[in-house]
N, CA, C and O atoms as a GROMACS GRO file, in nm:
protein
  596
    1MET      N    1  -0.824   1.162  -4.597
    1MET     CA    2  -0.861   1.062  -4.473
    1MET      C    3  -0.822   0.944  -4.481
    1MET      O    4  -0.895   0.865  -4.539
    2LYS      N    5  -0.668   0.886  -4.413
    2LYS     CA    6  -0.639   0.724  -4.457
    2LYS      C    7  -0.765   0.625  -4.343
    2LYS      O    8  -0.777   0.639  -4.221
    3VAL      N    9  -0.820   0.556  -4.409
    3VAL     CA   10  -0.879   0.477  -4.281
    3VAL      C   11  -0.792   0.351  -4.260
    3VAL      O   12  -0.741   0.287  -4.351
    4ILE      N   13  -0.783   0.323  -4.127
    4ILE     CA   14  -0.692   0.215  -4.053
    4ILE      C   15  -0.778   0.119  -4.140
    4ILE      O   16  -0.897   0.136  -4.166
    5PRO      N   17  -0.662  -0.036  -4.201
    5PRO     CA   18  -0.719  -0.184  -4.234
    5PRO      C   19  -0.771  -0.229  -4.040
    5PRO      O   20  -0.747  -0.195  -3.924
    6ALA      N   21  -0.850  -0.319  -4.117
    6ALA     CA   22  -0.965  -0.404  -3.969
    6ALA      C   23  -0.786  -0.433  -3.944
    6ALA      O   24  -0.735  -0.325  -3.916
    7ALA      N   25  -0.732  -0.491  -3.946
    7ALA     CA   26  -0.618  -0.607  -3.908
    7ALA      C   27  -0.542  -0.502  -3.806
    7ALA      O   28  -0.512  -0.528  -3.689
    8ALA      N   29  -0.521  -0.392  -3.869
    8ALA     CA   30  -0.430  -0.269  -3.768
    8ALA      C   31  -0.560  -0.240  -3.669
    8ALA      O   32  -0.511  -0.252  -3.557
    9ALA      N   33  -0.614  -0.228  -3.663
    9ALA     CA   34  -0.750  -0.137  -3.534
    9ALA      C   35  -0.766  -0.254  -3.502
    9ALA      O   36  -0.762  -0.225  -3.383
   10ILE      N   37  -0.786  -0.391  -3.500
   10ILE     CA   38  -0.793  -0.550  -3.397
   10ILE      C   39  -0.666  -0.528  -3.372
   10ILE      O   40  -0.679  -0.539  -3.250
   11LEU      N   41  -0.509  -0.496  -3.392
   11LEU     CA   42  -0.404  -0.507  -3.310
   11LEU      C   43  -0.428  -0.416  -3.213
   11LEU      O   44  -0.449  -0.447  -3.095
   12LEU      N   45  -0.426  -0.266  -3.271
   12LEU     CA   46  -0.428  -0.134  -3.190
   12LEU      C   47  -0.460  -0.139  -3.082
   12LEU      O   48  -0.395  -0.109  -2.982
   13ALA      N   49  -0.679  -0.221  -3.098
   13ALA     CA   50  -0.753  -0.175  -2.953
   13ALA      C   51  -0.679  -0.220  -2.836
   13ALA      O   52  -0.674  -0.148  -2.736
   14PRO      N   53  -0.616  -0.341  -2.839
   14PRO     CA   54  -0.584  -0.346  -2.691
   14PRO      C   55  -0.505  -0.212  -2.597
   14PRO      O   56  -0.527  -0.145  -2.496
   15VAL      N   57  -0.383  -0.227  -2.724
   15VAL     CA   58  -0.324  -0.045  -2.662
   15VAL      C   59  -0.372   0.027  -2.629
   15VAL      O   60  -0.330   0.065  -2.519
   16LEU      N   61  -0.526   0.128  -2.703
   16LEU     CA   62  -0.601   0.174  -2.686
   16LEU      C   63  -0.742   0.181  -2.609
   16LEU      O   64  -0.817   0.279  -2.602
   17LEU      N   65  -0.760   0.058  -2.554
   17LEU     CA   66  -0.821  -0.001  -2.401
   17LEU      C   67  -0.725  -0.018  -2.274
   17LEU      O   68  -0.776  -0.035  -2.163
   18CYS      N   69  -0.650  -0.016  -2.283
   18CYS     CA   70  -0.549  -0.009  -2.193
   18CYS      C   71  -0.570   0.002  -2.063
   18CYS      O   72  -0.589  -0.072  -1.967
   19GLY      N   73  -0.557   0.184  -2.099
   19GLY     CA   74  -0.628   0.269  -1.949
   19GLY      C   75  -0.583   0.228  -1.814
   19GLY      O   76  -0.463   0.250  -1.796
   20ALA      N   77  -0.639   0.181  -1.728
   20ALA     CA   78  -0.598   0.177  -1.583
   20ALA      C   79  -0.555   0.042  -1.549
   20ALA      O   80  -0.456   0.019  -1.479
   21VAL      N   81  -0.666  -0.083  -1.621
   21VAL     CA   82  -0.609  -0.224  -1.610
   21VAL      C   83  -0.447  -0.222  -1.674
   21VAL      O   84  -0.365  -0.313  -1.673
   22CYS      N   85  -0.438  -0.116  -1.718
   22CYS     CA   86  -0.284  -0.253  -1.717
   22CYS      C   87  -0.184  -0.159  -1.655
   22CYS      O   88  -0.066  -0.190  -1.643
   23ASN      N   89  -0.230  -0.049  -1.617
   23ASN     CA   90  -0.150   0.017  -1.507
   23ASN      C   91  -0.188  -0.036  -1.338
   23ASN      O   92  -0.153   0.019  -1.233
   24ARG      N   93  -0.268  -0.157  -1.357
   24ARG     CA   94  -0.214  -0.179  -1.209
   24ARG      C   95  -0.194  -0.332  -1.212
   24ARG      O   96  -0.277  -0.410  -1.259
   25VAL      N   97  -0.056  -0.376  -1.149
   25VAL     CA   98  -0.016  -0.491  -1.125
   25VAL      C   99  -0.095  -0.562  -1.062
   25VAL      O  100  -0.141  -0.496  -0.968
   26GLU      N  101  -0.165  -0.743  -1.068
   26GLU     CA  102  -0.224  -0.808  -0.969
   26GLU      C  103  -0.103  -0.881  -0.895
   26GLU      O  104  -0.010  -0.924  -0.962
   27PHE      N  105  -0.104  -0.898  -0.727
   27PHE     CA  106  -0.027  -0.991  -0.734
   27PHE      C  107  -0.077  -1.097  -0.658
   27PHE      O  108  -0.186  -1.081  -0.602
   28PRO      N  109   0.006  -1.238  -0.642
   28PRO     CA  110  -0.084  -1.304  -0.588
   28PRO      C  111  -0.080  -1.355  -0.468
   28PRO      O  112   0.038  -1.377  -0.440
   29PRO      N  113  -0.152  -1.386  -0.380
   29PRO     CA  114  -0.242  -1.416  -0.269
   29PRO      C  115  -0.080  -1.439  -0.138
   29PRO      O  116  -0.017  -1.544  -0.155
   30VAL      N  117  -0.019  -1.323  -0.002
   30VAL     CA  118   0.000  -1.386   0.038
   30VAL      C  119  -0.029  -1.483   0.138
   30VAL      O  120  -0.125  -1.504   0.213
   31ASN      N  121   0.097  -1.544   0.116
   31ASN     CA  122   0.063  -1.706   0.257
   31ASN      C  123   0.134  -1.700   0.321
   31ASN      O  124   0.237  -1.764   0.300
   32SER      N  125   0.123  -1.622   0.432
   32SER     CA  126   0.265  -1.590   0.553
   32SER      C  127   0.163  -1.699   0.663
   32SER      O  128   0.048  -1.742   0.669
   33THR      N  129   0.272  -1.704   0.726
   33THR     CA  130   0.286  -1.801   0.870
   33THR      C  131   0.173  -1.719   1.016
   33THR      O  132   0.087  -1.768   1.090
   34LEU      N  133   0.250  -1.528   0.998
   34LEU     CA  134   0.250  -1.475   1.086
   34LEU      C  135   0.080  -1.372   1.060
   34LEU      O  136   0.041  -1.284   1.137
   35LEU      N  137   0.013  -1.413   0.944
   35LEU     CA  138  -0.090  -1.407   0.920
   35LEU      C  139  -0.222  -1.478   1.016
   35LEU      O  140  -0.278  -1.581   0.977
   36ASN      N  141  -0.259  -1.413   1.133
   36ASN     CA  142  -0.336  -1.428   1.224
   36ASN      C  143  -0.513  -1.353   1.247
   36ASN      O  144  -0.509  -1.249   1.313
   37PRO      N  145  -0.628  -1.388   1.210
   37PRO     CA  146  -0.729  -1.270   1.235
   37PRO      C  147  -0.742  -1.235   1.373
   37PRO      O  148  -0.778  -1.125   1.415
   38SER      N  149  -0.705  -1.347   1.451
   38SER     CA  150  -0.661  -1.293   1.635
   38SER      C  151  -0.568  -1.278   1.655
   38SER      O  152  -0.543  -1.307   1.772
   39GLY      N  153  -0.417  -1.212   1.555
   39GLY     CA  154  -0.362  -1.167   1.629
   39GLY      C  155  -0.355  -1.087   1.737
   39GLY      O  156  -0.457  -1.020   1.758
   40ASN      N  157  -0.246  -1.072   1.827
   40ASN     CA  158  -0.183  -0.945   1.820
   40ASN      C  159  -0.120  -0.845   1.838
   40ASN      O  160  -0.050  -0.792   1.924
   41PHE      N  161  -0.170  -0.820   1.704
   41PHE     CA  162  -0.026  -0.688   1.635
   41PHE      C  163  -0.163  -0.682   1.487
   41PHE      O  164  -0.190  -0.760   1.396
   42THR      N  165  -0.204  -0.581   1.520
   42THR     CA  166  -0.334  -0.570   1.458
   42THR      C  167  -0.264  -0.460   1.349
   42THR      O  168  -0.228  -0.355   1.402
   43LEU      N  169  -0.233  -0.476   1.161
   43LEU     CA  170  -0.156  -0.356   1.091
   43LEU      C  171  -0.265  -0.333   1.015
   43LEU      O  172  -0.325  -0.424   0.957
   44TYR      N  173  -0.304  -0.181   1.009
   44TYR     CA  174  -0.376  -0.128   0.899
   44TYR      C  175  -0.284  -0.060   0.771
   44TYR      O  176  -0.202   0.024   0.810
   45VAL      N  177  -0.286  -0.079   0.663
   45VAL     CA  178  -0.264  -0.002   0.512
   45VAL      C  179  -0.353   0.086   0.460
   45VAL      O  180  -0.474   0.074   0.476
   46SER      N  181  -0.284   0.201   0.380
   46SER     CA  182  -0.352   0.251   0.322
   46SER      C  183  -0.317   0.289   0.215
   46SER      O  184  -0.246   0.199   0.172
   47ASN      N  185  -0.322   0.363   0.147
   47ASN     CA  186  -0.283   0.515  -0.016
   47ASN      C  187  -0.354   0.612   0.071
   47ASN      O  188  -0.471   0.600   0.109
   48GLN      N  189  -0.283   0.701   0.095
   48GLN     CA  190  -0.349   0.868   0.132
   48GLN      C  191  -0.302   0.960   0.019
   48GLN      O  192  -0.287   1.082   0.029
   49SER      N  193  -0.276   0.866  -0.115
   49SER     CA  194  -0.254   0.973  -0.234
   49SER      C  195  -0.339   0.988  -0.352
   49SER      O  196  -0.365   0.909  -0.443
   50PHE      N  197  -0.383   1.126  -0.325
   50PHE     CA  198  -0.476   1.094  -0.521
   50PHE      C  199  -0.427   1.109  -0.565
   50PHE      O  200  -0.480   1.085  -0.673
   51ALA      N  201  -0.280   1.162  -0.593
   51ALA     CA  202  -0.194   1.183  -0.718
   51ALA      C  203  -0.138   1.040  -0.783
   51ALA      O  204  -0.097   1.025  -0.898
   52ILE      N  205  -0.148   0.915  -0.653
   52ILE     CA  206  -0.150   0.762  -0.776
   52ILE      C  207  -0.207   0.660  -0.708
   52ILE      O  208  -0.163   0.618  -0.601
   53SER      N  209  -0.313   0.610  -0.770
   53SER     CA  210  -0.404   0.570  -0.706
   53SER      C  211  -0.458   0.460  -0.858
   53SER      O  212  -0.499   0.503  -0.966
   54PRO      N  213  -0.440   0.318  -0.819
   54PRO     CA  214  -0.390   0.219  -0.709
   54PRO      C  215  -0.235   0.246  -0.739
   54PRO      O  216  -0.173   0.267  -0.843
   55VAL      N  217  -0.193   0.236  -0.592
   55VAL     CA  218  -0.015   0.208  -0.564
   55VAL      C  219   0.021   0.070  -0.491
   55VAL      O  220  -0.066   0.028  -0.414
   56ASP      N  221   0.090   0.026  -0.499
   56ASP     CA  222   0.102  -0.122  -0.504
   56ASP      C  223   0.197  -0.074  -0.331
   56ASP      O  224   0.268   0.026  -0.326
   57ILE      N  225   0.179  -0.161  -0.216
   57ILE     CA  226   0.271  -0.147  -0.109
   57ILE      C  227   0.272  -0.276  -0.051
   57ILE      O  228   0.174  -0.340  -0.017
   58LYS      N  229   0.390  -0.308  -0.043
   58LYS     CA  230   0.434  -0.463   0.063
   58LYS      C  231   0.505  -0.437   0.187
   58LYS      O  232   0.587  -0.349   0.216
   59VAL      N  233   0.474  -0.496   0.227
   59VAL     CA  234   0.532  -0.478   0.340
   59VAL      C  235   0.540  -0.640   0.452
   59VAL      O  236   0.464  -0.727   0.495
   60GLN      N  237   0.702  -0.599   0.458
   60GLN     CA  238   0.712  -0.758   0.524
   60GLN      C  239   0.762  -0.750   0.678
   60GLN      O  240   0.823  -0.649   0.712
   61ILE      N  241   0.743  -0.834   0.754
   61ILE     CA  242   0.823  -0.792   0.890
   61ILE      C  243   0.877  -0.979   0.936
   61ILE      O  244   0.838  -1.096   0.940
   62ASP      N  245   0.995  -0.886   0.959
   62ASP     CA  246   1.098  -1.004   0.986
   62ASP      C  247   1.118  -1.092   0.889
   62ASP      O  248   1.116  -1.214   0.902
   63GLY      N  249   1.152  -0.991   0.724
   63GLY     CA  250   1.209  -1.078   0.596
   63GLY      C  251   1.077  -1.178   0.536
   63GLY      O  252   1.090  -1.260   0.445
   64GLU      N  253   0.969  -1.155   0.598
   64GLU     CA  254   0.809  -1.222   0.531
   64GLU      C  255   0.703  -1.108   0.514
   64GLU      O  256   0.679  -1.005   0.577
   65VAL      N  257   0.662  -1.154   0.431
   65VAL     CA  258   0.584  -1.065   0.349
   65VAL      C  259   0.459  -1.096   0.427
   65VAL      O  260   0.415  -1.210   0.438
   66VAL      N  261   0.408  -1.001   0.476
   66VAL     CA  262   0.232  -1.004   0.498
   66VAL      C  263   0.135  -0.957   0.456
   66VAL      O  264   0.020  -0.984   0.491
   67VAL      N  265   0.188  -0.844   0.337
   67VAL     CA  266   0.085  -0.765   0.310
   67VAL      C  267   0.151  -0.721   0.173
   67VAL      O  268   0.252  -0.652   0.177
   68HIS      N  269   0.083  -0.768   0.019
   68HIS     CA  270   0.176  -0.736  -0.082
   68HIS      C  271  -0.008  -0.707  -0.219
   68HIS      O  272  -0.056  -0.775  -0.310
   69GLN      N  273  -0.034  -0.616  -0.175
   69GLN     CA  274  -0.123  -0.551  -0.283
   69GLN      C  275  -0.165  -0.416  -0.321
   69GLN      O  276  -0.124  -0.315  -0.262
   70ASN      N  277  -0.245  -0.414  -0.415
   70ASN     CA  278  -0.273  -0.243  -0.458
   70ASN      C  279  -0.352  -0.199  -0.410
   70ASN      O  280  -0.455  -0.265  -0.396
   71PHE      N  281  -0.342  -0.046  -0.352
   71PHE     CA  282  -0.433   0.045  -0.260
   71PHE      C  283  -0.452   0.154  -0.333
   71PHE      O  284  -0.375   0.240  -0.377
   72ASP      N  285  -0.614   0.132  -0.340
   72ASP     CA  286  -0.686   0.267  -0.410
   72ASP      C  287  -0.716   0.331  -0.314
   72ASP      O  288  -0.767   0.283  -0.213
   73VAL      N  289  -0.683   0.477  -0.335
   73VAL     CA  290  -0.733   0.630  -0.248
   73VAL      C  291  -0.877   0.604  -0.206
   73VAL      O  292  -0.923   0.607  -0.092
   74GLY      N  293  -0.934   0.578  -0.313
   74GLY     CA  294  -1.108   0.661  -0.267
   74GLY      C  295  -1.112   0.785  -0.217
   74GLY      O  296  -1.080   0.900  -0.249
   75THR      N  297  -1.179   0.701  -0.094
   75THR     CA  298  -1.247   0.859  -0.036
   75THR      C  299  -1.096   0.901   0.099
   75THR      O  300  -1.122   0.956   0.206
   76GLN      N  301  -0.976   0.867   0.066
   76GLN     CA  302  -0.826   0.849   0.163
   76GLN      C  303  -0.866   0.772   0.275
   76GLN      O  304  -0.776   0.716   0.338
   77HIS      N  305  -1.027   0.751   0.329
   77HIS     CA  306  -1.072   0.678   0.428
   77HIS      C  307  -1.078   0.534   0.446
   77HIS      O  308  -1.159   0.472   0.515
   78ASN      N  309  -0.984   0.490   0.378
   78ASN     CA  310  -1.007   0.383   0.395
   78ASN      C  311  -0.879   0.258   0.422
   78ASN      O  312  -0.819   0.225   0.319
   79TRP      N  313  -0.834   0.186   0.557
   79TRP     CA  314  -0.756   0.170   0.598
   79TRP      C  315  -0.793   0.018   0.571
   79TRP      O  316  -0.901  -0.010   0.625
   80LYS      N  317  -0.723  -0.114   0.488
   80LYS     CA  318  -0.723  -0.262   0.484
   80LYS      C  319  -0.694  -0.274   0.641
   80LYS      O  320  -0.629  -0.187   0.699
   81LYS      N  321  -0.764  -0.428   0.730
   81LYS     CA  322  -0.696  -0.447   0.864
   81LYS      C  323  -0.659  -0.576   0.822
   81LYS      O  324  -0.720  -0.662   0.759
   82PHE      N  325  -0.496  -0.568   0.892
   82PHE     CA  326  -0.437  -0.729   0.881
   82PHE      C  327  -0.385  -0.814   0.976
   82PHE      O  328  -0.262  -0.810   0.977
   83GLY      N  329  -0.448  -0.914   1.080
   83GLY     CA  330  -0.388  -0.960   1.163
   83GLY      C  331  -0.245  -1.035   1.156
   83GLY      O  332  -0.204  -1.104   1.064
   84ILE      N  333  -0.194  -1.011   1.250
   84ILE     CA  334  -0.040  -1.095   1.242
   84ILE      C  335  -0.021  -1.090   1.411
   84ILE      O  336  -0.039  -0.996   1.489
   85ALA      N  337   0.023  -1.229   1.432
   85ALA     CA  338   0.045  -1.288   1.524
   85ALA      C  339   0.161  -1.274   1.564
   85ALA      O  340   0.230  -1.357   1.504
   86LEU      N  341   0.232  -1.205   1.647
   86LEU     CA  342   0.425  -1.164   1.674
   86LEU      C  343   0.437  -1.219   1.816
   86LEU      O  344   0.357  -1.202   1.908
   87PRO      N  345   0.539  -1.281   1.818
   87PRO     CA  346   0.594  -1.307   1.974
   87PRO      C  347   0.684  -1.139   2.003
   87PRO      O  348   0.715  -1.046   1.929
   88PRO      N  349   0.702  -1.171   2.170
   88PRO     CA  350   0.746  -1.042   2.246
   88PRO      C  351   0.884  -1.042   2.175
   88PRO      O  352   0.949  -1.144   2.153
   89GLY      N  353   0.922  -0.913   2.143
   89GLY     CA  354   1.027  -0.874   2.148
   89GLY      C  355   1.014  -0.784   2.014
   89GLY      O  356   0.914  -0.747   1.953
   90VAL      N  357   1.248  -0.745   1.977
   90VAL     CA  358   1.260  -0.657   1.856
   90VAL      C  359   1.187  -0.711   1.731
   90VAL      O  360   1.160  -0.831   1.721
   91HIS      N  361   1.178  -0.682   1.700
   91HIS     CA  362   1.089  -0.682   1.455
   91HIS      C  363   1.089  -0.570   1.411
   91HIS      O  364   1.042  -0.467   1.460
   92SER      N  365   1.160  -0.590   1.287
   92SER     CA  366   1.156  -0.535   1.152
   92SER      C  367   1.029  -0.511   1.088
   92SER      O  368   0.947  -0.603   1.097
   93LEU      N  369   0.986  -0.376   1.007
   93LEU     CA  370   0.904  -0.359   0.972
   93LEU      C  371   0.991  -0.329   0.865
   93LEU      O  372   1.102  -0.296   0.909
   94THR      N  373   0.983  -0.326   0.699
   94THR     CA  374   1.007  -0.270   0.577
   94THR      C  375   0.903  -0.295   0.469
   94THR      O  376   0.880  -0.409   0.429
   95ALA      N  377   0.817  -0.149   0.406
   95ALA     CA  378   0.734  -0.095   0.414
   95ALA      C  379   0.810  -0.114   0.222
   95ALA      O  380   0.932  -0.126   0.232
   96THR      N  381   0.760  -0.118   0.056
   96THR     CA  382   0.851  -0.091  -0.052
   96THR      C  383   0.697  -0.040  -0.117
   96THR      O  384   0.587  -0.091  -0.092
   97SER      N  385   0.718   0.038  -0.178
   97SER     CA  386   0.633   0.072  -0.284
   97SER      C  387   0.692   0.112  -0.454
   97SER      O  388   0.758   0.211  -0.486
   98THR      N  389   0.648   0.007  -0.540
   98THR     CA  390   0.742   0.032  -0.669
   98THR      C  391   0.709   0.101  -0.731
   98THR      O  392   0.784   0.183  -0.784
   99LYS      N  393   0.594   0.096  -0.749
   99LYS     CA  394   0.475   0.257  -0.840
   99LYS      C  395   0.534   0.370  -0.742
   99LYS      O  396   0.628   0.436  -0.787
  100GLY      N  397   0.478   0.406  -0.581
  100GLY     CA  398   0.445   0.511  -0.561
  100GLY      C  399   0.642   0.529  -0.560
  100GLY      O  400   0.678   0.646  -0.557
  101ASP      N  401   0.753   0.426  -0.561
  101ASP     CA  402   0.844   0.524  -0.547
  101ASP      C  403   0.888   0.549  -0.408
  101ASP      O  404   0.942   0.659  -0.396
  102ALA      N  405   0.876   0.444  -0.250
  102ALA     CA  406   0.965   0.462  -0.131
  102ALA      C  407   0.967   0.358  -0.064
  102ALA      O  408   0.898   0.274  -0.122
  103THR      N  409   1.007   0.323   0.021
  103THR     CA  410   1.093   0.247   0.120
  103THR      C  411   1.109   0.237   0.225
  103THR      O  412   1.228   0.247   0.254
  104LEU      N  413   1.030   0.216   0.326
  104LEU     CA  414   1.050   0.258   0.519
  104LEU      C  415   1.096   0.127   0.582
  104LEU      O  416   1.043   0.028   0.634
  105GLU      N  417   1.185   0.160   0.560
  105GLU     CA  418   1.240   0.079   0.745
  105GLU      C  419   1.238   0.091   0.888
  105GLU      O  420   1.314   0.165   0.950
  106GLN      N  421   1.127  -0.002   0.957
  106GLN     CA  422   1.159   0.016   1.095
  106GLN      C  423   1.179  -0.043   1.216
  106GLN      O  424   1.072   0.006   1.253
  107GLU      N  425   1.215  -0.102   1.309
  107GLU     CA  426   1.192  -0.135   1.383
  107GLU      C  427   1.085  -0.098   1.510
  107GLU      O  428   1.040   0.004   1.562
  108PHE      N  429   1.071  -0.250   1.526
  108PHE     CA  430   0.987  -0.193   1.659
  108PHE      C  431   0.984  -0.271   1.753
  108PHE      O  432   1.083  -0.343   1.742
  109THR      N  433   0.897  -0.312   1.886
  109THR     CA  434   0.946  -0.371   2.004
  109THR      C  435   0.780  -0.446   2.000
  109THR      O  436   0.697  -0.381   1.935
  110VAL      N  437   0.744  -0.539   2.046
  110VAL     CA  438   0.620  -0.595   2.048
  110VAL      C  439   0.630  -0.645   2.260
  110VAL      O  440   0.719  -0.700   2.326
  111THR      N  441   0.507  -0.595   2.295
  111THR     CA  442   0.547  -0.631   2.478
  111THR      C  443   0.384  -0.696   2.470
  111THR      O  444   0.336  -0.693   2.583
  112GLY      N  445   0.297  -0.748   2.376
  112GLY     CA  446   0.164  -0.711   2.412
  112GLY      C  447   0.085  -0.720   2.275
  112GLY      O  448   0.131  -0.746   2.164
  113GLU      N  449  -0.064  -0.688   2.315
  113GLU     CA  450  -0.122  -0.622   2.181
  113GLU      C  451  -0.080  -0.521   2.150
  113GLU      O  452  -0.054  -0.437   2.236
  114HIS      N  453  -0.058  -0.493   1.997
  114HIS     CA  454  -0.042  -0.350   1.942
  114HIS      C  455  -0.133  -0.303   1.857
  114HIS      O  456  -0.223  -0.384   1.834
  115TRP      N  457  -0.141  -0.205   1.806
  115TRP     CA  458  -0.221  -0.142   1.677
  115TRP      C  459  -0.090  -0.079   1.583
  115TRP      O  460   0.020  -0.057   1.634
  116ALA      N  461  -0.126  -0.048   1.413
  116ALA     CA  462   0.029   0.044   1.376
  116ALA      C  463  -0.110   0.032   1.249
  116ALA      O  464  -0.225  -0.014   1.251
  117VAL      N  465  -0.016   0.106   1.140
  117VAL     CA  466  -0.008   0.192   1.025
  117VAL      C  467   0.082   0.208   0.897
  117VAL      O  468   0.150   0.305   0.865
  118VAL      N  469   0.072   0.142   0.861
  118VAL     CA  470   0.128   0.191   0.763
  118VAL      C  471   0.090   0.302   0.627
  118VAL      O  472   0.051   0.226   0.538
  119ASP      N  473   0.085   0.406   0.589
  119ASP     CA  474   0.046   0.483   0.521
  119ASP      C  475   0.132   0.499   0.368
  119ASP      O  476   0.254   0.484   0.378
  120TYR      N  477   0.093   0.520   0.273
  120TYR     CA  478   0.183   0.585   0.150
  120TYR      C  479   0.067   0.712   0.137
  120TYR      O  480  -0.056   0.700   0.127
  121TRP      N  481   0.191   0.896   0.143
  121TRP     CA  482   0.188   0.988   0.087
  121TRP      C  483   0.269   1.024   0.010
  121TRP      O  484   0.384   0.987  -0.014
  122TYR      N  485   0.165   1.147  -0.056
  122TYR     CA  486   0.248   1.156  -0.185
  122TYR      C  487   0.179   1.293  -0.228
  122TYR      O  488   0.065   1.248  -0.240
  123TYR      N  489   0.166   1.433  -0.260
  123TYR     CA  490   0.070   1.523  -0.315
  123TYR      C  491   0.260   1.670  -0.393
  123TYR      O  492   0.338   1.756  -0.351
  124PRO      N  493   0.223   1.588  -0.528
  124PRO     CA  494   0.312   1.659  -0.587
  124PRO      C  495   0.310   1.841  -0.595
  124PRO      O  496   0.404   1.920  -0.607
  125GLU      N  497   0.173   1.864  -0.585
  125GLU     CA  498   0.133   1.991  -0.569
  125GLU      C  499   0.021   2.031  -0.494
  125GLU      O  500  -0.089   1.978  -0.509
  126VAL      N  501   0.046   2.139  -0.400
  126VAL     CA  502  -0.091   2.200  -0.282
  126VAL      C  503  -0.059   2.333  -0.318
  126VAL      O  504   0.046   2.388  -0.350
  127THR      N  505  -0.247   2.395  -0.296
  127THR     CA  506  -0.321   2.489  -0.306
  127THR      C  507  -0.288   2.544  -0.157
  127THR      O  508  -0.253   2.486  -0.055
  128GLY      N  509  -0.306   2.643  -0.178
  128GLY     CA  510  -0.337   2.709  -0.068
  128GLY      C  511  -0.170   2.728   0.041
  128GLY      O  512  -0.158   2.753   0.161
  129GLY      N  513  -0.089   2.708  -0.041
  129GLY     CA  514   0.036   2.799   0.011
  129GLY      C  515   0.133   2.632   0.174
  129GLY      O  516   0.227   2.649   0.252
  130ALA      N  517   0.056   2.519   0.154
  130ALA     CA  518   0.151   2.391   0.188
  130ALA      C  519   0.194   2.385   0.097
  130ALA      O  520   0.140   2.411  -0.010
  131GLY      N  521   0.368   2.326   0.122
  131GLY     CA  522   0.444   2.290   0.013
  131GLY      C  523   0.415   2.145   0.027
  131GLY      O  524   0.339   2.097   0.112
  132PRO      N  525   0.514   2.045  -0.110
  132PRO     CA  526   0.460   1.952  -0.153
  132PRO      C  527   0.493   1.870  -0.062
  132PRO      O  528   0.578   1.908   0.019
  133THR      N  529   0.433   1.732  -0.049
  133THR     CA  530   0.439   1.604   0.036
  133THR      C  531   0.512   1.482  -0.090
  133THR      O  532   0.464   1.420  -0.185
  134PRO      N  533   0.649   1.493  -0.030
  134PRO     CA  534   0.734   1.384  -0.129
  134PRO      C  535   0.682   1.264  -0.102
  134PRO      O  536   0.607   1.266  -0.005
  135ARG      N  537   0.698   1.129  -0.168
  135ARG     CA  538   0.663   1.022  -0.187
  135ARG      C  539   0.738   0.922  -0.071
  135ARG      O  540   0.853   0.881  -0.087
  136THR      N  541   0.675   0.898   0.020
  136THR     CA  542   0.700   0.880   0.146
  136THR      C  543   0.610   0.770   0.174
  136THR      O  544   0.498   0.758   0.125
  137LEU      N  545   0.690   0.658   0.292
  137LEU     CA  546   0.575   0.526   0.352
  137LEU      C  547   0.584   0.598   0.470
  137LEU      O  548   0.694   0.645   0.497
  138SER      N  549   0.456   0.623   0.576
  138SER     CA  550   0.504   0.607   0.737
  138SER      C  551   0.468   0.492   0.788
  138SER      O  552   0.436   0.398   0.716
  139PHE      N  553   0.469   0.485   0.934
  139PHE     CA  554   0.452   0.380   0.984
  139PHE      C  555   0.454   0.412   1.182
  139PHE      O  556   0.546   0.423   1.263
  140SER      N  557   0.333   0.416   1.192
  140SER     CA  558   0.287   0.439   1.350
  140SER      C  559   0.279   0.320   1.428
  140SER      O  560   0.257   0.215   1.366
  141ILE      N  561   0.297   0.315   1.589
  141ILE     CA  562   0.250   0.240   1.644
  141ILE      C  563   0.216   0.241   1.751
  141ILE      O  564   0.308   0.281   1.822
  142GLN      N  565   0.077   0.203   1.840
  142GLN     CA  566   0.037   0.232   1.973
  142GLN      C  567   0.003   0.126   2.023
  142GLN      O  568   0.002   0.016   1.967
  143ASP      N  569  -0.045   0.164   2.191
  143ASP     CA  570  -0.048   0.025   2.263
  143ASP      C  571  -0.215   0.029   2.287
  143ASP      O  572  -0.264  -0.006   2.395
  144SER      N  573  -0.328   0.096   2.129
  144SER     CA  574  -0.456   0.050   2.213
  144SER      C  575  -0.543   0.109   2.081
  144SER      O  576  -0.505   0.216   2.035
  145PRO      N  577  -0.656   0.042   2.021
  145PRO     CA  578  -0.656   0.050   1.889
  145PRO      C  579  -0.706   0.181   1.825
  145PRO      O  580  -0.735   0.268   1.907
  146ILE      N  581  -0.719   0.207   1.710
  146ILE     CA  582  -0.706   0.283   1.685
  146ILE      C  583  -0.800   0.311   1.618
  146ILE      O  584  -0.857   0.237   1.539
  147GLY      N  585  -0.847   0.514   1.665
  147GLY     CA  586  -0.949   0.528   1.551
  147GLY      C  587  -0.903   0.612   1.468
  147GLY      O  588  -0.821   0.700   1.442
  148PHE      N  589  -0.975   0.557   1.442
  148PHE     CA  590  -0.988   0.655   1.233
  148PHE      C  591  -1.112   0.752   1.238
  148PHE      O  592  -1.216   0.753   1.303
  149MET      N  593  -1.072   0.812   1.164
  149MET     CA  594  -1.178   0.977   1.130
  149MET      C  595  -1.296   0.926   1.056
  149MET      O  596  -1.384   1.004   1.019
   0.00000   0.00000   0.00000
C-alpha cells in the first residue's frame, strides 16, 4: 500500500470534506422595494422534493427579485413566508431554479389581499404505481389565507 505524502493529503482534504457544503450556493440578501411584512400579497415558497435538497428558488415579480435562496425539503411541510406590497392590477411572476432545472412564468391579478404559494416538485421514481413527477415549479393564488397541513 502506497502512503500519500502529507502535502497531497492536505490538498485533497477540502475535496474529500466538501460534501453537502459545496453543493449549496449561498445568495446575497434580497433588497427589494416590494418586500413588506404587512403587504397585501403573502407569498409562501417551499421545496417539496426529497430528491433535491436544498434546491435554489428565485422568484421575481414584475422583473424584481423578491426571493432568492436555498430551500431544504425538511419534513416537506415547511413553507417560508414573504410579505409583499403590490398595487392593484396585472403582475407577472417568474420562478426559476438552476439546480432544480425548472422555470415558471405566470400572470396574476391583484385586486386586494391575496395569498400565494410557489412550490418546487420533483420525484424521479415513485413506488406504489404512481408515475414520476417531472422537475417543475407550481404557483397558486387565492383571496383568503392558506391553511397548510
